[in-house]
C-alpha positions in Angstrom: 174.5 -112.7 -40.3 171.4 -114.8 -39.8 172.0 -116.4 -43.1 175.6 -117.5 -42.3 174.4 -119.0 -39.0 171.8 -121.0 -40.9 174.3 -122.2 -43.4 176.7 -123.2 -40.6 173.8 -125.1 -38.8 172.8 -126.8 -42.0 176.4 -127.9 -42.7 176.8 -129.1 -39.2 173.6 -131.2 -39.5 174.7 -132.5 -42.8 178.1 -133.5 -41.4 176.4 -135.2 -38.4 174.0 -137.1 -40.7 177.0 -138.3 -42.8 178.8 -139.4 -39.7 175.8 -141.3 -38.4 174.9 -142.9 -41.7 178.4 -144.4 -42.4 178.8 -148.1 -41.6 181.4 -148.9 -39.0 183.3 -152.2 -38.6 181.1 -155.1 -37.6 182.1 -156.6 -34.2 181.6 -160.2 -33.5 182.4 -160.7 -29.9 182.0 -164.4 -29.8 184.5 -165.1 -32.6 186.9 -162.7 -31.0 186.5 -164.3 -27.6 187.0 -167.8 -29.1 190.2 -166.6 -30.9 191.6 -165.1 -27.7 190.7 -168.3 -25.7 192.3 -170.6 -28.3 195.5 -168.5 -28.5 195.8 -168.5 -24.7 195.1 -172.2 -24.2 197.9 -173.3 -26.4 200.8 -174.2 -24.2 204.3 -173.9 -25.7 206.4 -177.0 -25.6 209.0 -177.1 -22.8 212.4 -177.0 -24.5 214.0 -178.7 -21.5 211.6 -181.7 -21.4 213.6 -184.7 -22.5 212.2 -188.2 -23.1 213.1 -191.4 -21.4 216.2 -193.0 -22.9 214.5 -196.3 -23.8 211.1 -194.9 -24.8 211.2 -195.9 -28.4 213.2 -199.1 -27.9 211.8 -202.2 -29.6 213.7 -204.8 -27.4 211.7 -205.8 -24.4 214.9 -206.8 -22.6 216.4 -203.3 -22.8 213.2 -201.9 -21.4 212.9 -204.2 -18.4 216.6 -204.8 -17.6 217.1 -203.5 -14.0 220.5 -201.9 -14.9 218.9 -200.1 -17.8 216.0 -199.0 -15.7 218.4 -197.7 -13.0 220.6 -195.7 -15.4 217.7 -194.6 -17.7 215.5 -193.4 -14.8 218.5 -191.6 -13.2 219.3 -189.8 -16.5 215.6 -188.9 -16.9 215.3 -187.4 -13.4 218.6 -185.6 -13.8 217.7 -184.1 -17.2 214.2 -183.1 -16.3 214.7 -181.8 -12.8 218.4 -180.8 -12.3 219.8 -180.0 -15.7 217.2 -177.3 -16.5 219.0 -175.1 -14.0 222.6 -175.7 -14.7 222.9 -176.7 -18.4 223.4 -173.2 -19.7 227.1 -173.5 -18.7 227.8 -176.6 -20.8 230.7 -176.2 -23.3 229.6 -178.9 -25.7 226.8 -179.7 -28.1 225.1 -182.1 -27.3 225.0 -181.5 -23.6 226.8 -183.9 -21.3 223.6 -185.7 -20.3 222.4 -186.1 -23.9 225.9 -187.3 -24.7 225.7 -189.9 -21.9 222.3 -191.1 -23.1 223.5 -191.5 -26.7 226.7 -193.3 -25.5 224.6 -195.8 -23.4 222.2 -196.3 -26.2 224.9 -196.8 -28.9 227.7 -198.5 -27.1 226.2 -200.2 -24.1 226.8 -199.9 -20.4 230.6 -200.3 -20.1 231.8 -198.2 -23.0 229.0 -195.7 -22.5 230.0 -195.2 -18.9 233.7 -194.7 -19.9 232.7 -192.1 -22.6 230.4 -190.3 -20.3 233.0 -190.1 -17.5 235.6 -188.8 -20.0 233.1 -186.2 -21.2 232.3 -185.1 -17.7 236.0 -184.7 -16.9 236.4 -182.5 -20.0 233.3 -180.3 -19.3 234.8 -177.6 -17.1 236.3 -174.2 -17.6 239.9 -175.4 -17.0 239.6 -177.9 -19.9 238.1 -175.1 -22.1 241.5 -173.5 -22.4 242.6 -176.5 -24.5 239.7 -175.8 -26.9 241.1 -172.6 -28.3 242.2 -174.4 -31.6 238.6 -175.4 -32.3 235.8 -173.2 -33.6 232.5 -173.1 -31.7 229.1 -173.4 -33.5 228.1 -169.8 -34.2 224.4 -170.4 -33.3 224.8 -172.1 -30.0 228.3 -170.9 -29.2 229.2 -174.4 -28.1 231.8 -176.9 -29.3 230.6 -179.8 -31.3 231.4 -183.2 -29.7 229.1 -185.9 -31.0 229.1 -189.5 -29.8 229.7 -190.9 -33.3 233.2 -189.4 -33.0 234.2 -192.1 -30.6 233.6 -195.3 -32.7 
């Protein structure tokens, strides 16, 4: 009886010595904290942030023209403040405001305004009943209607 208790005690001490002698994972708190800080400080890009229409324009006249400034700034304000909240209902790809920007940039003020007005008149649920013969894009579930279609 005494002998079995001694053997159990020796085995317990041996197991405890083995547990204490094994090497655990080294912890480097500073590296871990830097990694956490770096991952939290990265801000994801805002998918609704849209650039100014004439941002990359080379012509100085297009940049400082008062009419272009008026239309460009109104489109910028609409896209970055208002459109974020209501653009989920748009039927078309590109959205109506992007279509308007491309139309103004490609065709000028008069034709761009006519194309944008036409697009806005077609962008409603009543006009969507006429789109049953077209197939929507499977990824965005929107109908493709690029500006280049209206040359």
